[in-house]
Each structure stands twice: as structure tokens, then as C-alpha cells.
C-alpha positions as a Markdown table, in Angstrom:
| # | Residue | x | y | z |
|---|---|---|---|---|
| 1 | Met | 55.5 | -96.4 | 64.8 |
| 2 | Lys | 53.3 | -97.9 | 62.0 |
| 3 | Glu | 50.0 | -96.7 | 64.3 |
| 4 | Arg | 51.1 | -93.7 | 64.9 |
| 5 | Gly | 52.5 | -92.7 | 61.9 |
| 6 | Ile | 55.9 | -90.2 | 61.5 |
| 7 | Lys | 55.6 | -86.6 | 61.6 |
| 8 | Ser | 58.6 | -85.2 | 60.7 |
| 9 | Gln | 60.0 | -86.0 | 57.2 |
| 10 | Asn | 63.4 | -86.8 | 58.5 |
| 11 | Val | 64.7 | -90.0 | 60.5 |
| 12 | Tyr | 67.7 | -90.8 | 62.2 |
| 13 | Leu | 68.0 | -93.9 | 63.4 |
| 14 | Ser | 71.1 | -95.2 | 65.3 |
| 15 | Leu | 72.1 | -99.1 | 66.7 |
| 16 | Gly | 75.5 | -99.9 | 68.6 |
| 17 | Asn | 76.9 | -103.3 | 66.4 |
| 18 | Lys | 76.5 | -105.1 | 69.0 |
| 19 | Glu | 72.9 | -104.2 | 71.2 |
| 20 | Glu | 71.2 | -107.5 | 69.1 |
| 21 | Lys | 73.9 | -109.6 | 70.4 |
| 22 | Ser | 72.6 | -109.5 | 73.2 |
| 23 | Arg | 71.5 | -112.5 | 75.6 |
| 24 | Asn | 68.3 | -110.8 | 76.7 |
| 25 | Pro | 65.8 | -111.9 | 74.1 |
| 26 | Val | 64.2 | -108.4 | 73.3 |
| 27 | Ile | 67.3 | -106.8 | 73.1 |
| 28 | Ala | 68.2 | -109.2 | 70.6 |
| 29 | Lys | 65.6 | -108.8 | 67.9 |
| 30 | Val | 66.6 | -104.9 | 67.8 |
| 31 | Gly | 68.3 | -105.3 | 65.2 |
| 32 | Asp | 65.7 | -107.0 | 62.8 |
| 33 | Cys | 63.4 | -104.3 | 64.7 |
| 34 | Ile | 65.2 | -101.7 | 63.4 |
| 35 | Arg | 65.6 | -102.7 | 59.8 |
| 36 | Glu | 62.3 | -103.4 | 59.1 |
| 37 | Gly | 61.2 | -99.5 | 60.9 |
| 38 | Tyr | 64.0 | -98.2 | 58.4 |
| 39 | Ala | 63.0 | -100.0 | 55.1 |
| 40 | Trp | 59.5 | -99.3 | 56.4 |
| 41 | Leu | 60.2 | -95.3 | 56.3 |
| 42 | Lys | 61.8 | -95.3 | 53.2 |
| 43 | Ala | 59.2 | -97.1 | 51.5 |
| 44 | Glu | 57.0 | -94.3 | 53.6 |
| 45 | Gly | 59.3 | -91.7 | 51.8 |
| 46 | Leu | 60.8 | -90.0 | 54.2 |
| 47 | Asn | 64.2 | -89.0 | 54.7 |
| 48 | Cys | 66.0 | -91.5 | 56.8 |
| 49 | Thr | 69.0 | -92.9 | 57.8 |
| 50 | Leu | 70.1 | -96.0 | 59.7 |
| 51 | Glu | 74.1 | -95.5 | 61.0 |
| 52 | Trp | 75.4 | -98.5 | 62.6 |
| 53 | Asn | 77.9 | -98.0 | 65.5 |
| 54 | Gln | 80.7 | -99.8 | 67.2 |
| 55 | Gly | 79.4 | -101.0 | 70.2 |
| 56 | Gly | 76.3 | -101.4 | 72.8 |
| 57 | His | 73.5 | -99.1 | 73.7 |
| 58 | Phe | 76.0 | -97.0 | 76.0 |
| 59 | Lys | 79.1 | -96.6 | 73.8 |
| 60 | Glu | 79.6 | -93.2 | 73.1 |
| 61 | Pro | 76.3 | -91.4 | 73.5 |
| 62 | Met | 77.3 | -87.8 | 73.4 |
| 63 | Thr | 79.0 | -88.6 | 69.7 |
| 64 | Arg | 76.3 | -90.3 | 69.1 |
| 65 | Thr | 73.4 | -88.1 | 70.1 |
| 66 | Ala | 75.8 | -85.0 | 68.5 |
| 67 | Arg | 75.7 | -86.7 | 64.9 |
| 68 | Ala | 72.5 | -87.0 | 65.2 |
| 69 | Phe | 71.6 | -83.5 | 65.6 |
| 70 | Ala | 74.2 | -82.8 | 63.4 |
| 71 | Trp | 72.2 | -85.0 | 60.8 |
| 72 | Ala | 68.8 | -83.5 | 61.3 |
| 73 | Met | 70.2 | -79.8 | 61.2 |
| 74 | Gln | 71.3 | -80.5 | 58.1 |
| 75 | Gln | 68.2 | -81.9 | 56.5 |
| 76 | Ser | 66.3 | -78.4 | 57.8 |
| 77 | Lys | 68.8 | -76.8 | 56.0 |
| 78 | Asn | 68.1 | -78.3 | 52.8 |
| 79 | Glu | 64.8 | -78.3 | 52.9 |
| 80 | Ser | 65.1 | -74.7 | 54.1 |
| 81 | Arg | 67.5 | -74.4 | 51.0 |
| 82 | Val | 65.0 | -75.9 | 48.3 |
| 83 | Glu | 62.2 | -74.0 | 49.7 |
| 84 | Lys | 64.0 | -70.6 | 48.4 |
| 85 | Glu | 64.5 | -72.0 | 45.1 |
| 86 | His | 61.0 | -73.0 | 44.8 |
| 87 | Leu | 59.3 | -68.9 | 45.4 |
């Protein structure tokens, strides 16, 4: 993410609260990594949100994805409104 940069002004992050409690050492690092990524995105001035969900990676994927799309669409709507106000 840091090497390639972000091409969007809006970033939605989502993680299950059980994912970082995994016995798999690689997966167990995901919580720290997402917190670090979120802090970096905010420091870069991006509009970013981090949502913590109940359960692990596969808990309610359709609902979680729908919330992400709804958030992204709302951000786009807000940006369009601001652009119109400045015209």
C-alpha cells in the first residue's frame, strides 16, 4: 500500500474481531497491520474508515461487503455535493 500508493480518496477497511486471535502467526498479525495501515491512510489525508465486525473472516461476508459499498457510495455522493457547491 505504501509502495504503490492509493488511487482513491476514500478507503473502507473492515476486519473481524476474531481474525487477529488466530493460531496462524501470519493471520494473527492482521489486526496490527490494519491499524498501522489505517493510521498511515489518515496521515496521508485520505478519507478512511475502519470497521470492526463480530467474528472471523467468513462471518457475514455479504452484509460486510454491502456496508462497504454503501459507505463508498455515500462518500461519492458527498463529494459530488461539495463539487456542486463550489461551482
